[in-house]
N, C-alpha and C positions, 0 to 999 in steps of 0.2 A: 504494500500500500504506500502511496506517495504521501510525504508529509507536506505541510503547508508551505514551508520555505522552498522545497523543490518545485511545488506547484507554481508559486510566484516567480521563481527563477526561470522556469520554462516559459511562462507567459511573457516575462520581461525580455527574454532572449528572442522569442518569436516577434514581439512588437518592434524590436530593434532592426529586424530585417525589412520592415515596411518602409518604402521610400516615400518621402513627402510628395514628390512629384507624381507618384502613382495615385495617391489619395486625391491630389488636385485634379488629375485627369479623370478620375472616377466621378468626382463631384461635378466637373464640367460636362461630362456625358449625361448625367442626370439633369442638369440645368437645361441642356439642349432639348431633352425630351419634353420637359415642362414648357419651355419657350415656344415650341412648335405645337403645343396642345396635345401631345401624345400621352399615352398611358404607361406608367411604370408598373410592372408586374413584379411582385415578390412571392417567394414560396420557400418552404423549408420542410425538412423531414425530422420528426422527433422534436427535440428541444429547439432546433433551428426554426421550426414552424412558429414558435412563440417569438423568436427574434424577427422573423419576417412580418408577423402581425404587428409587432411593436414598431418596426420601421414604417409600415404602412400608416399607422396611426400618427406617428411623429411627422412624417412627410406630408400627409394630407391635411393635418390640422395644426399640430403644435408648433412645428419648426417654422412654417411659413404663414402663420395666422395674420401677420401684418402686411403680407405681400399682396400686390395687385393680382398676380398670377396665382390661381388656385390649382395646384397640381392634382392630377387624377392618378391615384395609386390604388391598385387592387391586389389583395393578398389571396392567392389561390389556396393557401393553407386554411383560410377562414371559410372556404366554400365546401366544407366536407359533405354536407347533405346533398348539395347539387352535384358535386363530382361523383359521389358514390351512387346517386340515383341514376345518372347517365350511364355510369359504368355497369350498373346492374341491368338496366333496361336495354342499353345499346352496346356501348364499348367505351373504354377510356378515351380512345382517339376521337370518337364522335362527341363525347362529353366536352373535351377540351375545345374542340372546334366550335361547339355551341356556346360555351362559356366565354370564349374570347371574342 
């Protein structure tokens, strides 16, 4: 079992590999989607589904609440009932096509 110090050290080490210019490029790509009126889709599996849902909430409401542009963000992980209904009745492929 990993102890807390090793856990923190591992995350610290991983964060140090992230380049600031990569974060800026990622943020700019999101900004471009919003500026052209596009939709940003988020999704996750397991615990990452919660992260995707949280990102959707922050991006569509909290982070940009004072902005003129209201971004459209949809979290596929929050559409469990719709996704599984389509998958059950038709197929996952058909469901995703109809949900998007």
